[in-house]
ROSE-4610 file (N, C-alpha, C; in Angstrom, 1 decimal, always signed):
// ROSE-4610
residu = [M/M/M/E/E/E/A/A/A/I/I/I/G/G/G/L/L/L/L/L/L/A/A/A/L/L/L/E/E/E/C/C/C/L/L/L/V/V/V/Y/Y/Y/G/G/G/V/V/V/V/V/V/I/I/I/A/A/A/A/A/A/G/G/G/S/S/S/F/F/F/A/A/A/V/V/V/A/A/A/L/L/L/L/L/L/R/R/R/K/K/K/Y/Y/Y/N/N/N/L/L/L/Q/Q/Q/E/E/E/E/E/E/V/V/V/I/I/I/T/T/T/L/L/L/V/V/V/A/A/A/A/A/A/A/A/A/E/E/E/M/M/M/V/V/V/F/F/F/I/I/I/G/G/G/E/E/E/G/G/G/K/K/K/G/G/G/K/K/K/E/E/E/K/K/K/K/K/K/E/E/E/W/W/W/V/V/V/L/L/L/A/A/A/Q/Q/Q/L/L/L/V/V/V/K/K/K/K/K/K/F/F/F/P/P/P/F/F/F/L/L/L/N/N/N/K/K/K/K/K/K/K/K/K/L/L/L/D/D/D/A/A/A/I/I/I/I/I/I/E/E/E/R/R/R/F/F/F/V/V/V/Y/Y/Y/Q/Q/Q/I/I/I/T/T/T/N/N/N/K/K/K/R/R/R/G/G/G/Q/Q/Q/V/V/V]
num = [1/1/1/2/2/2/3/3/3/4/4/4/5/5/5/6/6/6/7/7/7/8/8/8/9/9/9/10/10/10/11/11/11/12/12/12/13/13/13/14/14/14/15/15/15/16/16/16/17/17/17/18/18/18/19/19/19/20/20/20/21/21/21/22/22/22/23/23/23/24/24/24/25/25/25/26/26/26/27/27/27/28/28/28/29/29/29/30/30/30/31/31/31/32/32/32/33/33/33/34/34/34/35/35/35/36/36/36/37/37/37/38/38/38/39/39/39/40/40/40/41/41/41/42/42/42/43/43/43/44/44/44/45/45/45/46/46/46/47/47/47/48/48/48/49/49/49/50/50/50/51/51/51/52/52/52/53/53/53/54/54/54/55/55/55/56/56/56/57/57/57/58/58/58/59/59/59/60/60/60/61/61/61/62/62/62/63/63/63/64/64/64/65/65/65/66/66/66/67/67/67/68/68/68/69/69/69/70/70/70/71/71/71/72/72/72/73/73/73/74/74/74/75/75/75/76/76/76/77/77/77/78/78/78/79/79/79/80/80/80/81/81/81/82/82/82/83/83/83/84/84/84/85/85/85/86/86/86/87/87/87/88/88/88/89/89/89/90/90/90/91/91/91/92/92/92/93/93/93/94/94/94/95/95/95]
x = [+0.9/+0.1/+0.8/+1.9/+2.9/+3.5/+3.9/+4.5/+3.7/+2.3/+1.3/+1.3/+1.3/+1.1/+2.4/+3.6/+4.8/+4.8/+4.3/+4.2/+3.3/+2.2/+1.1/+1.8/+2.4/+3.2/+4.2/+5.0/+6.1/+5.3/+4.3/+3.6/+3.1/+2.6/+2.0/+3.2/+4.4/+5.6/+5.9/+6.1/+6.4/+5.4/+4.2/+3.1/+3.4/+3.5/+3.7/+4.9/+6.0/+7.3/+7.0/+6.4/+6.1/+5.2/+4.3/+3.3/+4.0/+4.8/+5.7/+6.7/+7.3/+8.1/+7.4/+6.3/+5.6/+5.1/+4.7/+4.3/+5.5/+6.7/+7.9/+8.2/+8.2/+8.5/+7.6/+6.3/+5.2/+5.5/+5.9/+6.2/+7.4/+8.5/+9.6/+9.4/+8.5/+8.1/+7.3/+6.4/+5.6/+6.5/+7.5/+8.3/+9.1/+9.8/+10.5/+9.8/+8.4/+7.6/+7.4/+7.2/+6.9/+8.1/+9.2/+10.6/+10.8/+10.5/+10.7/+9.9/+8.7/+7.7/+8.2/+8.7/+9.2/+10.5/+11.3/+12.6/+12.2/+11.3/+11.0/+10.2/+9.3/+8.6/+9.5/+10.4/+11.3/+12.2/+12.6/+13.4/+12.7/+11.5/+10.6/+10.5/+10.4/+10.4/+11.7/+12.8/+13.9/+14.2/+13.6/+13.8/+12.9/+11.6/+10.6/+10.3/+11.0/+10.9/+9.9/+9.1/+8.2/+6.7/+5.9/+4.5/+3.9/+2.8/+1.9/+2.6/+3.5/+4.3/+3.9/+2.8/+2.4/+2.1/+1.5/+1.2/+2.5/+3.4/+4.7/+5.4/+5.3/+6.0/+5.4/+4.1/+3.3/+3.7/+3.7/+3.9/+5.4/+6.2/+7.7/+7.8/+7.2/+7.2/+6.6/+5.5/+4.8/+5.5/+6.1/+7.0/+8.0/+8.8/+9.9/+9.5/+8.2/+7.9/+7.4/+6.8/+6.5/+7.7/+8.8/+10.1/+10.6/+10.4/+11.0/+10.0/+8.8/+7.7/+6.8/+7.2/+6.3/+5.1/+5.2/+4.2/+3.0/+3.1/+2.0/+1.3/-0.1/-0.7/-0.6/-0.8/-0.6/-1.6/-2.8/-3.8/-3.3/-2.9/-2.4/-1.4/-0.4/+0.8/+0.3/-0.6/-1.1/-1.8/-2.5/-3.3/-2.2/-1.1/+0.0/+0.5/+0.9/+1.5/+0.5/-0.7/-1.7/-1.8/-1.8/-2.0/-0.8/+0.5/+1.7/+1.7/+1.4/+1.5/+0.4/-0.7/-1.7/-1.3/-0.7/-0.1/+0.9/+1.8/+2.8/+2.2/+1.3/+0.8/-0.1/-0.8/-1.5/-0.6/+0.6/+1.5/+2.1/+2.5/+3.0/+2.1/+0.7/-0.2/-0.2/+0.1/-0.1/+1.1/+2.3/+3.6/+3.6]
y = [-1.3/+0.0/+1.3/+1.1/+2.4/+2.6/+1.5/+1.7/+2.3/+2.0/+2.7/+4.2/+4.5/+6.0/+6.7/+6.0/+6.7/+6.8/+5.8/+5.9/+7.0/+7.0/+8.1/+9.5/+9.6/+10.9/+11.3/+10.3/+10.5/+10.8/+10.2/+10.6/+12.1/+12.5/+13.7/+14.8/+14.5/+15.5/+15.5/+14.4/+14.4/+15.2/+15.1/+15.8/+17.3/+17.7/+19.1/+19.6/+18.9/+19.3/+19.5/+18.5/+18.4/+19.7/+20.0/+21.1/+22.4/+22.6/+23.8/+24.1/+22.9/+23.0/+23.3/+22.8/+23.1/+24.7/+25.1/+26.5/+27.4/+27.0/+27.9/+27.9/+26.7/+26.7/+27.6/+27.5/+28.3/+29.8/+30.1/+31.5/+32.1/+31.2/+31.6/+31.7/+30.9/+30.9/+32.2/+32.5/+33.7/+34.9/+34.9/+36.2/+36.3/+35.1/+35.0/+35.6/+35.1/+35.6/+37.1/+37.6/+39.1/+39.9/+39.4/+40.2/+40.1/+38.9/+38.6/+39.6/+39.8/+40.7/+42.0/+42.5/+43.9/+44.2/+43.2/+43.3/+43.3/+42.4/+42.4/+43.6/+44.0/+45.3/+46.5/+46.6/+47.6/+47.7/+46.3/+46.2/+46.5/+46.0/+46.4/+48.0/+48.6/+50.2/+50.7/+50.1/+50.5/+50.0/+49.0/+48.3/+49.0/+49.1/+49.6/+51.0/+51.8/+53.3/+53.9/+54.9/+55.6/+55.3/+56.1/+56.0/+54.9/+54.3/+53.2/+51.9/+51.6/+50.3/+49.3/+49.7/+48.9/+47.4/+47.3/+45.8/+45.1/+45.7/+45.0/+44.6/+45.6/+45.4/+44.2/+44.3/+43.2/+41.9/+41.8/+40.4/+39.9/+41.0/+40.5/+40.0/+40.8/+40.3/+39.0/+38.8/+37.6/+36.4/+36.6/+35.7/+35.2/+36.2/+35.9/+35.2/+35.5/+34.9/+33.4/+33.2/+31.8/+30.9/+31.4/+30.8/+30.4/+31.4/+31.0/+30.3/+30.5/+29.8/+29.0/+27.9/+27.2/+26.5/+26.3/+25.5/+26.5/+27.7/+28.7/+29.0/+29.2/+29.4/+30.8/+31.1/+32.4/+33.4/+33.0/+33.8/+34.4/+33.4/+33.9/+35.0/+34.7/+35.5/+36.9/+36.8/+38.0/+39.0/+38.3/+39.0/+39.6/+38.9/+39.6/+40.7/+40.6/+41.8/+42.9/+42.7/+43.7/+44.5/+43.6/+44.2/+45.0/+44.5/+45.2/+46.6/+46.5/+47.8/+48.9/+48.2/+49.2/+49.9/+49.1/+49.6/+50.6/+50.5/+51.4/+52.7/+52.5/+53.9/+54.5/+53.9/+54.6/+55.3/+54.7/+55.4/+56.5/+56.5/+57.6/+58.9/+58.6/+59.7/+60.3/+59.6/+60.1/+60.9/+60.7/+61.3/+62.7]
z = [+0.0/+0.0/+0.0/+0.8/+0.8/-0.5/-1.3/-2.5/-3.6/-3.4/-4.4/-4.1/-2.8/-2.4/-2.9/-2.8/-3.3/-4.7/-5.5/-6.9/-7.3/-6.7/-7.1/-6.8/-5.7/-5.4/-6.5/-6.9/-7.9/-9.2/-9.6/-10.8/-10.7/-9.6/-9.5/-9.6/-9.1/-9.1/-10.6/-11.2/-12.7/-13.5/-13.1/-13.9/-13.8/-12.5/-12.3/-12.8/-12.9/-13.6/-15.2/-15.7/-17.2/-17.5/-16.6/-16.9/-16.8/-15.8/-15.7/-16.8/-17.2/-18.5/-19.6/-19.8/-21.1/-21.1/-19.9/-19.8/-20.0/-19.4/-19.7/-21.2/-21.9/-23.4/-24.1/-23.8/-24.5/-24.3/-23.1/-22.8/-23.6/-23.7/-24.4/-26.0/-26.5/-27.9/-28.1/-27.3/-27.3/-27.4/-26.5/-26.4/-27.7/-28.1/-29.2/-30.5/-30.6/-31.7/-31.7/-30.5/-30.5/-30.7/-30.4/-30.6/-32.1/-32.7/-34.2/-35.0/-34.5/-35.3/-35.2/-34.0/-33.9/-34.7/-34.7/-35.6/-37.0/-37.5/-38.9/-39.4/-38.5/-38.9/-39.1/-38.1/-38.2/-39.3/-39.7/-41.0/-42.2/-42.2/-43.4/-43.7/-42.4/-42.6/-43.2/-42.9/-43.6/-44.9/-45.3/-46.7/-47.6/-47.3/-48.2/-47.9/-48.5/-48.2/-49.1/-48.6/-49.5/-49.0/-49.5/-49.3/-50.1/-49.4/-50.2/-50.3/-49.5/-49.6/-48.5/-47.7/-46.7/-46.9/-48.0/-48.4/-48.7/-49.4/-49.6/-48.4/-47.5/-46.2/-45.4/-45.3/-44.6/-45.2/-46.6/-47.2/-46.9/-46.9/-46.6/-45.2/-44.2/-42.9/-42.6/-43.3/-43.3/-43.8/-44.9/-45.5/-44.5/-44.0/-43.0/-41.8/-41.3/-40.1/-40.4/-41.6/-42.0/-42.1/-42.6/-42.7/-41.2/-40.3/-39.0/-38.1/-38.3/-37.4/-38.3/-38.9/-40.0/-39.3/-38.0/-37.3/-37.0/-37.1/-36.9/-38.3/-38.2/-39.7/-39.9/-41.2/-41.7/-41.2/-41.0/-40.4/-39.0/-38.2/-36.8/-36.9/-37.7/-38.0/-38.6/-39.4/-40.1/-39.0/-38.2/-37.1/-36.1/-35.8/-34.9/-35.5/-36.9/-37.5/-37.4/-37.8/-37.7/-36.5/-35.4/-34.0/-33.7/-34.0/-33.7/-34.5/-35.8/-36.5/-36.0/-35.6/-35.1/-33.8/-33.0/-31.8/-32.0/-33.0/-33.3/-33.8/-34.9/-35.5/-34.4/-33.5/-32.5/-31.5/-31.1/-30.2/-31.0/-32.1/-32.9/-32.9/-32.9/-32.9/-31.6/-30.5/-29.2/-28.8/-29.5/-29.0/-29.3]
């Protein structure tokens, strides 16, 4: 009976460790994705100079993100880019 209790406790500890590790990996991936979007949007601003090039910039950033994060779908990446660009343009107007 005591062995079963210890085995159950061991399984519980392993479960907690695995869950915490999965959370940490997900958090690191999210942070890495956000940093990559920031870097690529800034790079696109330098590469595609001039008015009316927003679509080209977005397509370039999306293509770069798809290469780096092939496990994410394009719609999700597109939404992340849109949200980031929206935040930038709104902050610009407030400064």
